[in-house]
C-alpha positions in Angstrom: 17.6 24.1 0.9 14.8 21.6 2.1 16.6 20.6 5.2 16.5 24.5 6.2 12.7 24.5 5.2 12.0 21.4 7.4 13.7 23.1 10.1 11.9 26.3 9.9 8.4 25.4 8.8 8.5 21.7 10.2 9.9 22.7 13.8 7.3 25.8 14.0 4.7 24.0 13.0 5.4 21.0 15.9 5.6 23.7 18.1 2.4 25.4 17.6 0.6 22.2 17.2 2.1 20.5 20.1 1.0 23.7 22.3 -2.1 24.4 21.1 -3.3 20.8 20.5 -0.9 18.7 22.0 -2.7 16.2 24.9 -6.2 16.2 23.2 -6.2 13.4 21.2 -3.4 11.4 22.8 -3.0 12.8 26.6 -1.7 9.8 27.9 1.0 9.7 24.9 4.2 11.8 26.0 6.9 11.5 23.7 10.7 12.8 23.4 13.4 12.6 25.8 12.0 14.6 28.8 8.5 13.7 27.7 7.6 17.0 26.8 6.6 16.4 23.4 3.0 15.1 21.9 2.0 12.9 19.0 0.1 15.7 17.4 3.3 18.5 17.2 5.3 15.1 15.5 2.8 14.1 13.2 2.1 18.3 12.0 5.9 17.8 11.5 5.9 14.7 9.7 3.6 16.4 7.0 4.8 19.8 6.9 8.0 17.9 5.9 6.7 15.7 3.6 4.6 18.7 1.7 7.9 20.7 1.9 9.8 18.1 0.1 7.2 16.8 -2.5 7.4 20.8 -3.5 11.2 21.0 -3.5 12.0 18.0 -5.4 8.6 18.2 -7.9 10.3 17.3 -10.9 12.9 14.4 -9.6 12.0 11.1 -10.4 11.1 8.4 -7.5 11.4 11.9 -4.9 8.8 9.7 -2.5 11.8 8.0 -1.2 14.4 10.5 0.0 11.4 12.8 1.2 10.1 10.2 3.4 13.4 9.4 5.1 14.3 12.9 5.1 11.0 14.0 6.9 11.3 11.1 8.8 14.7 11.9 10.4 14.0 15.4 11.2 10.8 14.4 12.8 13.0 12.4 15.1 15.4 14.2 15.5 13.2 17.0 16.7 11.5 14.4 19.0 14.5 13.1 20.6 17.7 15.4 20.2 20.2 13.3 19.7 23.6 14.0 21.9 22.0 16.7 23.9 22.3 18.9 21.0 20.0 21.8 20.2 17.6 20.5 16.9 18.2 23.8 15.1 21.9 22.6 15.0 20.9 18.7 13.9 17.5 19.0 12.1 18.7 20.2 9.2 22.3 18.2 9.4 20.8 14.9 10.1 18.1 15.5 7.2 20.1 16.3 4.6 22.2 13.5 5.4 19.6 11.6 5.2 18.1 12.9 2.0 21.4 12.5 0.6 21.7 8.5 1.4 18.5 8.0 -0.3 18.9 9.8 -3.1 22.5 7.9 -3.5 20.1 4.8 -3.3 17.9 5.3 -6.0 20.7 6.9 -8.2 22.0 3.7 -8.6 18.4 2.2 -9.5 
């Protein structure tokens, strides 16, 4: 559920912030494979994904670790679109795999 919310809310926020404010503060710095992504949009996506993750996994101890890696993976997946696949497919898959890996690591503690 969290990885789908990362896609819906995070990708939407990245697009809105990137179009509205992208290039205003850091106009020289263009990110992504084709240079069409902005730092403002990526930071907005990471922030929204972290907020969604903290809200979703609220009662779980040590939730910061998997939420951070899930949000970071979702943001990097949106930014670089690995395997030339649409990010609407890859964001939920990669972010859920990253969170599963991180939850497994904290389970061993």
